C-alpha positions in Angstrom: 138.2 147.8 77.3 139.8 144.5 78.2 140.4 142.0 75.4 138.1 139.0 75.1 139.9 135.7 75.7 138.1 132.5 75.2 139.6 129.0 75.9 143.0 130.7 75.9 145.2 127.6 76.4 143.6 125.5 73.6 143.5 128.2 71.0 146.9 129.7 71.8 148.6 126.4 71.5 147.3 125.6 68.0 149.8 125.3 65.3 147.3 125.9 62.6 147.2 129.0 60.4 145.7 132.1 61.9 143.4 134.6 60.2 142.2 138.0 61.4 138.9 139.1 59.9 137.7 142.7 60.5 134.0 143.4 60.7 133.6 139.7 61.4 130.4 139.8 63.5 127.9 140.0 60.7 127.2 139.7 57.0 130.0 138.7 54.7 132.5 139.1 57.4 130.8 136.5 59.6 130.6 134.1 56.7 134.3 134.6 55.9 135.0 133.7 59.5 132.8 130.6 59.2 134.3 129.4 56.0 137.9 130.0 57.1 137.3 128.1 60.3 135.7 125.3 58.3 138.9 125.1 56.4 141.0 124.5 59.5 142.1 128.1 60.1 142.1 129.6 63.6 140.1 132.8 63.3 140.3 136.0 65.2 136.9 137.6 64.7 137.3 141.4 65.1 134.1 143.3 65.8 133.1 146.9 66.5 131.9 146.1 70.0 132.8 143.3 72.4 129.3 142.1 72.8 128.7 141.7 69.1 131.9 139.7 68.8 131.0 137.4 71.7 127.6 136.7 70.3 129.0 135.9 66.8 131.7 133.8 68.2 129.3 131.8 70.4 127.1 131.1 67.3 130.1 129.8 65.4 131.2 127.6 68.3 127.7 126.3 68.8 127.9 125.1 65.2 131.1 123.2 66.0 133.7 125.7 65.0 135.7 125.9 68.2 138.9 127.6 67.0 137.4 131.1 66.9 138.0 134.0 69.3 136.7 137.5 69.3 138.2 140.9 70.0 136.9 144.4 69.8 138.2 146.6 66.9 137.4 150.1 65.7 139.5 150.6 62.6 139.4 154.4 63.0 140.8 154.2 66.6 144.6 153.7 66.8 144.3 152.6 70.5 141.8 149.9 69.5 144.0 148.7 66.7 147.0 148.5 69.1 145.0 146.5 71.6 144.1 144.0 68.9 147.7 143.7 67.7 149.0 143.1 71.2 146.3 140.4 71.8 147.1 138.6 68.5 150.8 138.8 69.2 150.5 137.4 72.7 148.2 134.6 71.7 149.5 133.5 68.3 152.9 135.2 67.7 152.1 135.7 64.0 149.3 136.2 61.5 148.9 134.2 58.2 145.8 135.9 56.8 144.4 139.4 57.2 141.0 140.0 55.7 140.1 143.7 55.7 136.3 143.5 55.5 135.1 146.5 57.5 133.1 149.0 55.4 130.4 151.6 55.6 128.4 153.0 52.6 128.6 156.7 53.2 124.9 157.5 52.7 121.8 158.1 54.7 118.7 156.2 53.7 115.1 157.3 53.0 113.3 154.2 54.5 110.1 154.8 52.6 111.9 155.3 49.4 114.0 152.2 50.0 111.0 150.0 50.5 109.4 151.3 47.3 112.6 150.7 45.5 112.8 147.1 46.8 109.2 146.5 45.8 109.9 147.7 42.3 112.8 145.2 41.7 115.7 147.0 43.4 117.3 143.7 44.3 118.4 143.5 40.7 122.0 144.8 40.3 121.5 145.7 36.7 118.7 148.0 37.6 120.7 149.6 40.4 123.5 150.4 37.9 121.2 151.6 35.2 118.8 153.6 37.2 119.0 157.4 36.9 120.7 159.4 39.7 117.3 161.0 40.4 115.8 157.6 41.1 118.6 156.7 43.4 118.4 160.1 45.2 114.9 159.2 46.2 116.3 156.3 48.2 119.4 157.9 49.7 121.3 161.1 50.3 125.0 161.7 50.5 125.8 164.2 53.3 129.4 165.3 53.5 130.0 164.1 57.0 128.9 160.5 56.1 131.1 160.6 53.0 134.1 161.7 55.1 133.5 159.0 57.6 133.2 156.5 54.7 136.7 157.4 53.4 138.1 157.4 56.9 136.8 153.9 57.6 137.0 152.1 54.3 140.4 153.4 53.2 142.3 155.0 56.0 141.0 152.6 58.7 141.7 149.4 56.8 145.1 150.8 55.7 146.0 151.5 59.4 145.0 148.0 60.4 147.1 146.6 57.5 150.2 148.6 58.4 149.9 147.6 62.1 149.7 143.9 61.2 152.5 143.8 58.7 155.2 142.8 61.2 153.1 139.8 62.3 152.3 138.9 58.7 156.0 138.9 57.9 156.5 136.1 60.5 154.2 133.8 58.5 155.5 131.3 56.0 152.7 132.1 53.6 151.1 135.5 54.4 148.0 136.8 52.7 146.1 140.1 52.7 142.6 140.2 51.3 141.0 143.6 50.9 137.2 143.6 50.3 136.6 146.0 47.5 133.6 146.4 45.2 132.7 146.7 41.5 132.3 150.3 42.5 136.1 150.3 43.0 136.7 150.1 39.3 138.2 153.1 37.6 135.4 153.2 35.1 133.3 155.2 37.6 135.7 158.2 37.4 135.3 160.4 34.3 138.2 162.8 35.3 140.8 161.5 32.9 143.7 163.1 34.8 142.8 161.4 38.0 142.2 158.2 36.2 145.6 158.4 34.6 147.3 159.1 38.0 145.6 156.1 39.6 146.4 153.8 36.6 150.1 154.7 36.6 150.9 152.2 39.4 154.7 152.4 38.7 154.8 156.0 39.7 151.9 156.2 42.1 152.7 156.7 45.8 150.6 156.7 48.9 151.3 160.4 49.2 149.8 161.0 45.7 146.8 158.8 46.7 146.3 161.1 49.7 146.3 164.1 47.5 143.7 162.6 45.2 141.5 161.8 48.1 141.8 165.2 49.6 140.9 166.8 46.2 137.8 164.6 46.1 136.8 165.6 49.6 137.2 169.3 48.8 135.1 168.9 45.7 132.5 166.9 47.6 132.2 169.5 50.2 132.0 172.3 47.6 129.3 170.4 45.6 131.7 170.1 42.6 131.6 166.4 42.0 130.0 166.6 38.5 132.1 169.6 37.5 135.4 167.8 38.3 134.6 164.3 37.0 134.0 162.4 40.2 131.4 159.6 40.7 127.9 160.9 41.5 126.3 157.8 42.8 127.7 156.4 46.1 130.4 159.0 45.6 132.4 158.5 48.8 131.9 154.8 48.8 133.1 154.5 45.2 136.2 156.6 45.8 137.0 154.7 49.0 136.9 151.4 47.2 138.9 152.7 44.3 141.5 153.7 46.9 141.4 150.3 48.5 141.9 148.6 45.1 144.8 150.9 44.3 146.4 150.5 47.7 146.3 146.8 47.1 148.5 147.2 44.1 150.9 149.4 45.9 151.2 146.9 48.8 151.8 144.0 46.4 154.5 146.0 44.7 156.2 146.8 48.0 155.9 143.3 49.6 156.7 140.6 47.2 156.6 137.9 49.9 153.0 138.6 50.7 150.0 137.8 48.4 147.9 141.0 48.5 144.7 141.0 46.5 141.3 142.7 46.5 138.0 141.1 45.9 134.5 142.2 44.8 132.4 139.6 46.6 129.2 140.3 44.6 126.1 142.3 45.3 125.0 140.7 48.6 122.0 140.9 50.9 123.7 142.6 53.9 123.3 145.6 56.1 125.7 147.5 53.9 123.4 147.2 50.8 120.3 147.6 53.0 119.6 144.0 52.0 119.0 144.9 48.3 121.5 142.4 46.9 120.8 139.1 45.1 123.6 137.0 46.7 123.5 135.6 50.2 126.4 136.4 52.6 127.4 132.8 52.3 127.7 133.1 48.6 129.5 136.5 48.9 132.1 135.0 51.2 133.3 132.3 48.8 135.5 134.6 46.7 137.3 136.3 49.6 137.9 132.9 51.2 139.2 131.5 47.9 141.7 134.4 47.7 142.7 134.0 51.3 143.6 130.3 50.6 145.5 130.9 47.3 148.5 128.6 46.9 152.0 130.2 47.4 152.4 130.6 43.6 149.1 132.4 43.3 148.7 135.9 41.9 149.3 139.1 43.9 148.3 142.7 43.2 145.2 141.7 41.3 141.4 142.4 41.5 139.0 139.5 41.7 135.5 140.2 40.6 133.9 137.3 42.6 135.9 134.2 41.6 137.6 135.6 38.5 140.5 138.0 37.9 139.2 141.2 36.3 140.7 144.6 35.1 140.9 147.4 37.6 
């Protein structure tokens, strides 16, 4: 698939900061693109298909945000990642901000159950967290293949994109990596104390150990041993994927002290990911990631923002 180039000369010649936003064609990702562009950032809007990216970029340009270009990206496809890297390198030479926004929820939905849930107040985050697992299971199921794809996309896919962009980020005078996490990415959702201790020991944790933990989770998921071995039961794969994202953020920040690397829970938003059961708009949800992307050079690194505030992992 050929890369999408729009107004090549004008955009390529800009001396403004450059941001790449994955999953930028809809929801929070699109609003992150909009708000970064509104702050004078040149934005590369990366989308799962070329057509979705072109449509989203046209809408932004129609609203007056001209320094936005689109490019196809499938974070689970190394060839797709390589195409994006080559495009960005040829057009901009470096990257200042990488926002890893792509994510899937790892579940299949019961549409009738979902509508009933919404009608009974399911837009309230407190209810979602306090509802029994039986009630949630009437709305969704968690097949293994969907969970495996969730881990592959949310953790391994975004990790692959990050590692591919590191050389271009190193060419920036003020590089930033923003990983979109979730309050489901907090360690409180794991009751296995040994796993929790391993993930908390950031000084001795490695990516290899992380891989081992994830593979243990997947084995237990496939064998229907989540409860037995202390893994999350609600949104199991999504929760573990976001815990992995938040932990990987800390590992990256430790390894690259010249890059501000942080993760953000944007809030419970009305997007496709939540089946539009949130209480924040995408515009509201984008505010925290954009704030973190625009932190000053002396800002924090390796921390977790729950919306606009730093919070414990």
